N, C-alpha and C positions, 0 to 999 in steps of 0.2 A: 894262286895262291901261293903268299912267300912266307907268311908268319900265323903261327895259330892266335884264333880270335880269343883264345882263353887266357894262354899265358905268355902270347908275344914270341914263342920259340920259332926260329926257323928250320927245325928239324922237323919237315914234314917228307912224308913217305907215301908213295902212290900205292893205294888197296885196290881200286879197279877204274878202268874209264870207260863208261857206258856212250862215249862218244857226245852228240849233240843233239837236243830234243827242246820240243816246246814246253812251254810250263805247263804241269799237267792237267791244273784246272782250267784251262785256257779252251773250253769247248766252243766249236765254231757253229754260227748260223748259217745257214743256206748260202745268204748272200756274201758271205766273207770267203768262200772256197776258192774263189778266183784271185785272192787276195795273197800278198806275201805273209809269211808268218814266221816269226823269228823265233829260233833255235838257240838254246845255250849249253854250252859244255857241262857235262855230269861226270864229275871225276870226282872219285872220293879218296881222300888221304887220312893219314893218320899222324898226329904229332908224337915225337917220341919221346918227348920230355913229360908232357901231362895225360897222354894216350886219349885225348880227344880227337875221334873221327869227325872229319867234317868235309863240305863242299864248299867252293868259292860262292860269296854271297852276290850273285849276279843280277839277281831280281830283288826288289825289295817286299817287305809284307805289304806295304800299302798298296801295290800292283796286285797282289793277290787275295786278301783279305777284305778291302773295302767292300767289294761285292763278292760273295761267295758261293760256290756252288754246291756243298756240301751241307746237309743237314741231318745232324746225328739221330733224332727221332725215327727216320726211315728205317733205321735197322733195329729191330725188335731185340735181337738180344745184347745191343748197346745200351737200349733204355733199360732192359733187366740188370746188365751190369752196374748202371748207374744206382738202379735202386738198391742194390746190394750192398753197393758202396756206403751210401746214404744211410743204411741200417746200421752197418757195423761201424760206422763213424759217431754215429749218436750215441752208441754205447759205449765204444771206447773213450770217448771224449766226455761224455756227459753232457751233450748238448740238449740244449730245451728252449723255451720260449724267452729266455732272457740272453741267448746267445746271438752272435752273428756270424754268417758265414758269406765269404766272397769265393765266387767261381772266377778264375780269368780264362777268357776265352770259352765262354759259356755257352758259344753256338745258340741252339734254339731252345735253350731251357730244360734241355732232356735231362739234366740232372737237379738243378735247383728245384726244377717244379715238385720233387720229392720232399724237399726241406719246407716249400710253402705249404704243402699237405700236411705237415708236422706242426705247423704254424711256427717255424723258426725263421727268425729276419734273415733276409739273404740280398745279397746284390750281384748281377752279373756285370763282367768287365767284358764286353765283345765289340770287336773292331768292325765287324761286318754289319752294314747297315740293315740287309735284308734279312739275314736270319736273327739279327737282335729284334728287329720289328716283330718276327713270328713269336721269340721269347716273351717279348712284353704282351702280345696278343693272347699268349697262353697264361697269364698272369705273374710272371716272373720279372721282377724290377731289374732293369738292364740299363746299363751306361755303356754308350757308343765310344769307346776309346780303346786305344791301343795302351798296353801297361808300361809305363816308365816309372823312375823315382817320382817323378813331380807328381805322375797320375796317382801312384799309391799313398802319397804322402796326402792328396786334397780328398781321397776317398777316406782316408783313416781320420782326417780332421772333420769333414762332414757328418761321417755314419758312426765313427769312434772305430778302433782297431778291431779287428777281425779274430775269433777264437779260432776259425778253421780258415785257411785259404787253400782253396782246390786250382790245382793248374793241371789238369789231363789233357795230354796229347797236344801239347801247345811249347814245351820245352825244347823240343828241337825246331820248333819252326821261327825263332828268332835269332836274327844272326848276332845282335847285342846281348850276348848271354850273361854278361856282368851287370848291363844296366838293367836288365830284365829281373834277375834275381834280387838286385837293390830294391828293384818295384815289389818283389813280394815280400821282403823284408819290412817296407814300408807300411803295407797292409796290416801284418800280422803283429797282433798284441804281444809285448813283450815275455809274457807266458803263453804264448798261442803255439799253433800247430800248423804246418804247411804239408800238404799231400800231393804229391807229382806222380803222375803215371805217363811214362816214356817208353817207348821200344826199347829192347834189351840188344845190346851190339852183340850179345855173346850167342842169340839165337840167331839174329840176322846172319853171321858169320856161319855158325854151323848149319841151318837149316836152306842156305842159298838163298835168303830173301831179299834178293838185291833188287826186286822190284819197288820195295819201300824208300830206295835212294831215288829222291826228286827234290828238285829246285825249293820245294816249299820246307823241306828238311834240311836246314844247315848244319845242323850236327847229330852224333849218333852216341849213344852213352853206354859207357860198362859203370858198374856202381863206384869204381875208381875213380872213374872222370868225373862223375857227378858229385862226389865228395868235394872234387877241387872247385867244381863251378858252384856249388853251394856256397863254399867258403869264400868265394869271391864277393858275395853279398851281405855276410855274417850271418849266415845259417849253418848248420851241423845236423848231419844224418844222424837219426837215432834209431830208424828200424826199416827194413826193406821187407818186401814180400814179392815172390816171382807169380805172376800173372800168365795166362794162357793168351790175354787179347793180342790181337795184331801179331798172331805167330809168337808171340811170346814178350812181355813187357815186366818192367819192374815198377814198383808202386814204393815212392820213396817218402818216408815220413821224416820231416826235418823239423826244428824247433830254433829261435834265436840262440848264438851260439854260448851265450851267457847260462842259460838254463837247462841246456841239451844234455849233460851228462854221458856217461858212456854208452856207445853204441850196443844194440842187441846182438846175441851170438850169431842171429841170421846176417846180420850184416859182414862179420867176418866169415862165415860160411860160403857166401856168395863171392866175397874178394877170393877166397881160396880156388872155387871154380873158374872163376876167370883168369886167375894166374894159372891154374892148370892147363886151361885151354891156350895160354901162350897170348895173351891178350894184352900183356905187358912187355913184350917182345915182338919184333917183326915175324918170329917164325908163325904166329897164330893168325898173320894174314896173307903168308905168299901163295897158299892155294888157291884162295877164293875167286881169283880173277877166272883160272881154269874151269872151274865148277861154275861160274857163273855161263862161261862159253858153252859149257854141255846144256845148259838148261835152254839154251837158246836154240842149239843143234835140235835137241830132242822135240822141242815144240815146231820149230819148222818141218822137221822130217813128218811128224806126226800130220799138220795140216797140208802139206803138199801132197802126202801119200792119200789121204781122204779125197782131195780135189781130184786128183786123179782117177780115183775109183768112182767119182760121181755123187760121193756123200757130203750131206750138207753139213756143215758147221756154223754156229750162231754163238754168240758170247752172252753172258748173263754178267752183268753189273758194268758200271763204268767210274770205278774207282780211279783215283789219283794213281796207286801203284799200276793198275792195269794199264795205264798209259806210258809208263816205264817200259814195262815188257811189251808192249805192243810197236812202241818206236825202236826200242833195242833189236827186237826181233826182226822188224821190217815187215810186219805183217799189215796188210791191206785187205781191202773188202773183196778180193778175188779170193782171199784164203778164209776169211772171216765176214760172212755175208753183213752183218748187222751184229749189235748188242743190244740189249734191254736194260733198263734202270726203272726202280721203283719210284724215283725223284723226277717228278713232271717238270722241273726246271730243264732238264736234259733232253726231254722230248723232243723231236726234229732238229736235234744240232749233231754235230759230229766231233769225233775223238780228235785231238789236237794231232797234228803231224799225219796220223795214220787215215784222217778223214773218213772212219768209219762210222755210219747211220748209227743213231741211238734212238730206240723206239720204247714203246710201252712194253712190260712184261708178257700182256696177253697174247702178243705176237708168236710166242714160242708155241703155245697150244693151238694157235691157227695154223701156224707152219708146218708142225711135226719134225723137225730137224732129227737127223741121225745122232748129232752130238752136240754138247752145249758146253763150252769151254766158259768155267767159271772164274772170272776175274779176281773176286774177292774171296780169294782161296782161304784167308783166314776165317771166314765164317762158315766154314765146311759142313759142320755138324746143323747148323741153322737152315743152310741152303740144300743140303740132300734131303733134309724132310720138305723144304717148300717147293723143291723141284720134284718130289717123288711122281708127279703125274706124268713126267717124261718118260716113265717107264712103259705108260700105258701103250704106245706104240713102239715100244724096242729102243728108244733112244738111250743113249746114255751120256754121264758127264766126265768132263775132262778138267784136271786138276794140274796145272803147271809146276806149281810150288809145293815142296821142296825138290821133287823129281816129278816128271810126267807120270799121271797115273789116270787110267779111265775105270771108271765105277758105274755100276749098275745105278739108277737114281734111287731105286725103292729098297736096295739091298745093302748099298756100300760095300759089295764086294768087287775087290780092286783086281785090275788085271795089268801086266806089265805093257 
């Protein structure tokens, strides 16, 4: 990467280099285990002109999202998060039967089904054929397309401009950030609203959340860099909310620049926090790489010690972030016998790169392991409750991020 994909600057500085890994959602079938597996560099850099953090676009969204392994509805906490958002958006914007809502990257309809239940006209724009089909089966109208300026204009011409455009956990997934933002502007009415949720670079840096760096995530936003990105498509930031999702996210409320007005006090407050953390100068990024190395050492030390004691360790979850962690740490089945996942699409497959078997969740109760390594650590509260049965045989849960912690499954009491 020689130039910033947002502003075109050549002032790019290294933040952390995670080596080369396979794409995090390229789960392997059994008959693929003896075949070559491509791996791509995973090197995060930051532009010191606009402060957008980014990785090279070495794979295309078409390679990743045309058939996708992630279904949002398998996370009960994420479905509840969507329901809460819909309730708040309806109240905030006065949405009703005469309104029109579009969600970009609508996945399996986990959010828009709440709009359908309220009788609000809506449309999902989802590029993945398989999850889009699941959304339609659930009664959510869904268009199988990637968002571009042309797609946005075509949807607006056919269905009318949207009162609200939702883009949750997709603004990092597109390398053409300018074209995508222009697509959002083409969708939204001249007096409408755009709501974007994306992981906050501030918490990623502060909480060592380096496993959320993977090839699907092309860029990593602060509020400051998001303002610059929104402006590239004719949108202006009006308000921001700090969310606990994905270890720390921002919800950006934007409008067409012509009607946006002055941003809220919350915008300036978060900008001040980012500046105080040094994220508009290189000092805020210099120690991140060494803290990432410590996470790796601590996890490997724990797994090696457990293996030498004869303790059994299995995983819970097969999220994209888990595959960054496992590949960076070099974890193989000798240290992690298998992992489980609620998504039946992944059962019988193997994690990319590390070739760890993925089984159904029932295997944990059947095998009664000594430790369960929780890979979707961002769902800690939900999963401590779900996995409380591990306590029945004295098993414990292990969370690798932000630092290694071992907890009792039932009591959530941590030990170093």
